[in-house]
N, C-alpha and C positions, 0 to 999 in steps of 0.2 A: 325366090328360087333357092333350092338347096345348093351348097357349094360342091365343087368337084370332088373334094376328099370324102364328103358324105355320100355322094353318088357312087364313088368307087367302092366304099364299104357296103353300100346297098347291093351293088352288082355281085359282090363277093358273097354276101349273105344269101342272095336269091339263088346263086349257083349251089350253095351248100344245101339249101332247102330242096332244090330240084333233085339233087343227087341222093338225098336221104330217103331210101326206099322204105325203111321201116317207120318213118315219121307219119303219125296219124292225126296231127293237129288240124284244127279248122283253118289255121293260117296257111298251111301247105295246100289244103283243099281249095281255098279261094284266092290265093295270091297267084293268079295265072300270069303268064308272060304279058298279056295285053293289059291286065289291071296294073301290073308292076310298072310297065312303060308309061302308063297314063299318070301314075302317082309319084314316081321316083324323084321328080324335081320340085314337087310342091312343098310349101312351107306355111305353117299357120302364122297368124299375126304375132304370136308369142314366140315364134322361132322354132316350133317343133316340126320335125320331118318324118317321113315314112320310116326312117331308121329307128326313131324313138318308139314307133308303133310296133315294129317287128323284132327288135333286138332280143327280147326275152325268148321269143319262140325260135329264133335262129340259134341262140346259144343252148337252149334246152329243147332238144328235138323230141323229148318225151312229153312235151306240153300237151294238154288237152285242147286249149284254145290257141295260145301263143301270141295274142295281140293285146296291147293295152293302149288306152287313149292318153297321150301326154297332156292334153288340155281339152276343154269343152268343144272348141272349134274343130278338133280332129275328127269328131264323129261326122261332121258335115263334109269337111274337105276330103277326107279319106273314105267317104261313104261307099265307093265301089268295092272296098274291101270289108268295111265294118257291117254294111247292111246284110250281105249274105251270111256272115258269121252270126249276126244277131238273129236272123231268121232261123238258122240251123239250130242254134243253142236254145232259143226261146221258142220251142216248137209251136207252130201256129201263129207266130207274130210275123206276118208277111211284110215285104218291103213297101207295100201300099198301105199298111195299117197305121193307125195313129193311136198312141197310148192315151187312155182317157185321163181327164183332169183328176187331180188329187181328190179323193173322197174317202174319209175315214168312216163314213156311214154312221148308223145309230150305235154308239159304243155300248149301249145297254143290251144289245142283242147277244153279247158274248157272256158265257157262263163259266162255272166251274165244271170242267169236263169229267172230273173224277171226284165227286163230292165225298165218297167214302174213303178216299185216300189210299186205295189198294193198288193202283197201277202206275199213276203218274208221279214221278219223283220230283221233277221240277219243270217249270214252264218259262219260256223266254221269247220275246219278240224284239227284233232289232231292225234298224234301217240305216242306210248309208246316206250321207249328204256331202255336197261339195259347196264351198263358199264361192259366191259369184265374184268374178273379177280376178280370180287367182287360177293359175294353171294347176295341173295335177303334178304328182311327185317329180317326174323326171325333169320338169322345167322350172321347179321352184328354186329360188335363191335362198341362201341362208337367212338373209334379212326378211324375206317373205315368210319363211317358217316362223321366225320370231314374232313378226307382226300378227300372223294368224293366231298363234298361240295366245298372244296377249288379248286379242279380240275374243277368242273363245273362252279363256279363263275368266275374263271380266263379265262376259255374258252369263256364264254358268254360276259365277259367284252371286249373281243377283236373283237366282232362282229361290223360291220360297216354299213353305209348307213341306209336303212330302219329298219334294225334289231338292231341298236345301242340302248342301254337302260341302265337300272340299276338293280342290283341284291339286293334283300332285304332278309337278313337272318331272320328266325323267332326268333332265339336266340337274346334277347336284343332288339326286335322290340318295338318302342315306340307306345303308345296307338293311337297317331294321324295317324301314318303310317298304323297301323293295321286297324283302322276305314276306312281310305281312300281305302285300298285294299278290305275290306269287301263291301264298297259301290259300288266299281267297279265290284263286284262279282268275284274277282280274288283270294281271300284268301281261302285256303282250311283249314278245321278244323281238329282237331285230329281225327284219324280213327274211323269208325263205329264199332259196336260190332263184326262184322265178321272179320274185320282186327285186332281188339284188341285180339280176341281169337287166331288168327294166329300168334300172337307175332310180328305184323308188326309196332307197335307203341312204341317200346322201346326207351329210351333216348330222348323222345320228349321234346323240339323241336330241339335238337342238330342235325346239319347236314341238316336241312330242310330250304327251302327258295323259293322265287319266283322272277323270272326275268321278266320284261316287257319292251318293246321298248317304245320310247318316244310317239308314236301315240297310244299306248295301243291296238295294233292290233296283237301283237306277244307276247306269254307268254311261260315261261318254269317253270314247277313245279319241284323242286328238292326233291327227297326222300319222296314224299307223299305216294302213294301206290307203284309206280314204281320208279326206280332211276331217270328217266326223263320222264316227260309228256311234249311234245312239241305241242304247240297250236297256230294256226293262226285263227284270226276271225275279223269280222267287220260287221257293220250294212249294210243292203241291201242284194241283191242277187248275187253279183259278185263273183261267185265261182272260176272263173279263177284267179282272183287276190289273193284270199285267198289261193288257192292251190299252186300257184307259190311262194308265200311267204314261205309257209311251206316247200316246196321242197328245196328252196335255204338255208333255215335255217338248215334243217336236213343234207344237204350236207356239209355245213360249219362246223357244230358241229362234224360230223363224221371224218373230216380231223384231228381233234385234240383229239377226244375221241373215241377209238374203241368200237363198240357195240357187245353185246352177240348175236350170231347167231347160228342156228342149221340147218344142211343140209336138214333135212326133215320138220322141223316145222317152219322155217323162224326165225323172230326176237323173242327172248324169253323175257317174262316178268313174273311177280309174279303170275298172274292168268291165268289158261289155257283157259279162255274165250277170252283172248286178245293176241293171238299169230299170226304168219304169217306176214301179212302187219301191224298189230296192228292199222290200220287206221280206224278212224270213222269220216266220213264227214256228217255234219248235218245242217239243217236249222230250224229256228223257223219260222213257216209259218201259215198264217191265211187262212183257207179254209171254210168259213161259210156254203156254200151249201153242200159240201162234208161231213162236220162235222155233218150235220143233217142226213146224210146217212152213218153212220159209216161202215156199211157192204161194201158199194161201195168203201169207202176210203181204207179199209183193203184189198179189192180184188185187187185194182190197186197197192197198196204198195207191196202186196205179189208177184205180177207179176214181179216186179223189185227188189225183195229181199230187200225191205225197212222195217225198223222197225218204228212203230208209237208209240210215247210215249207222256205223258202229258207235259205241258209247262216246268216243272222243272225236267224232266227226268223220269226214271223208277218209276212205282207205284205212279204217280201223275196224277191229272186231267188236262184237257186242260183248261187253264184260258182264258176266253174271246175268245174261239174258236181257240186258238193258240196251234199248235202241234209242237213237236220236232220230226223231221223225219230224219232218217239216214240210211246209208247202213248197212245191217245185216251181210254180208259175209266178213270175214277177212282172210280166209285161202283158199289156192288152187287157188287163182287168184292174179294178180299183183295189186300194189297200183293204177296204172292207171285204171285198170278194176273196182276196188272197187268204186272209186270216179265217174267213168263214169256211173256205174249203178245208183248211187244216182242222178247224173245230169239228166240222161234220165228219171228217175222216177219222179223227181220233175217237169220237163218240162211237162210231161204227166199229172200229177195231176193238174197243173195250167191250162192246155188246157181243161181238163174235167170240172174244176170249172167254167171256162169262158163260156163253152157251156151249162151248166145247167141253166134251166129257173127258 
């Protein structure tokens, strides 16, 4: 049971949400009075309460979603709130649906989407993973951060071949190393205000770090927003190569570090927007003619469930006509299907760009 002080804070937060007429978050939409009353005194085995779930959305009324999972069990215990949010965000993934088992499919089906190198600047595929038996950020102790980092760094240090590289802990990082990682666009900064409010940045920089292989085509972020962000990327449009590298890395890491998984929701991470496959495959792509006809670009992207963002991700402009285009769907389909949608969509966009006069 949540204690009286927590429940008092929850009541206060709920009133604030109710009063916020301009708040459009999914939290406000689905945290009805009856759901609130049903969940306000519940507590997970690791001690997380509804307050941990909603505090970021209460503090930041401009949130799009507004809810985070403090640990894996929260998705089950607070399901009356999470399930409708998940269904709304992951269009088409209903509360009765079950996410399929992991399936990377035939990795040889993926190709270079731009063999002439005229359109795609770079290609990236990433996924998030959580380590089994540990809560997510708001409930982690300093000792757990350290313990996790030690497990992750020793696991990564044993990788071989193309994945072989170096782990750089943020704690005690020299200015030179820091600058080098910033220049390579590898270094993540301390969390934004949404993560800060969700208590995701405590004990910073303890337990945080970055691993990259010698070629700088494979990266792992440790304890940024998720326990692990596994990233494969390179210049050009060879999606096949990028995907194969990611799959072999995920399989290697999983042999040594068990991941948090849910029968219905797939792989679990801190944010309900990033469940299921957790896979985001993206390209930085130059489409000058389509860019001049944004409606057409959005129409084709929509047909293949692709998301079009500015050059530097969400809420940014396309610099020099360069867009970040990725798969939108992460739940209710396999890893293979998610990346295949992106491949087919990008090939189609390039074809249309070429045909435009």
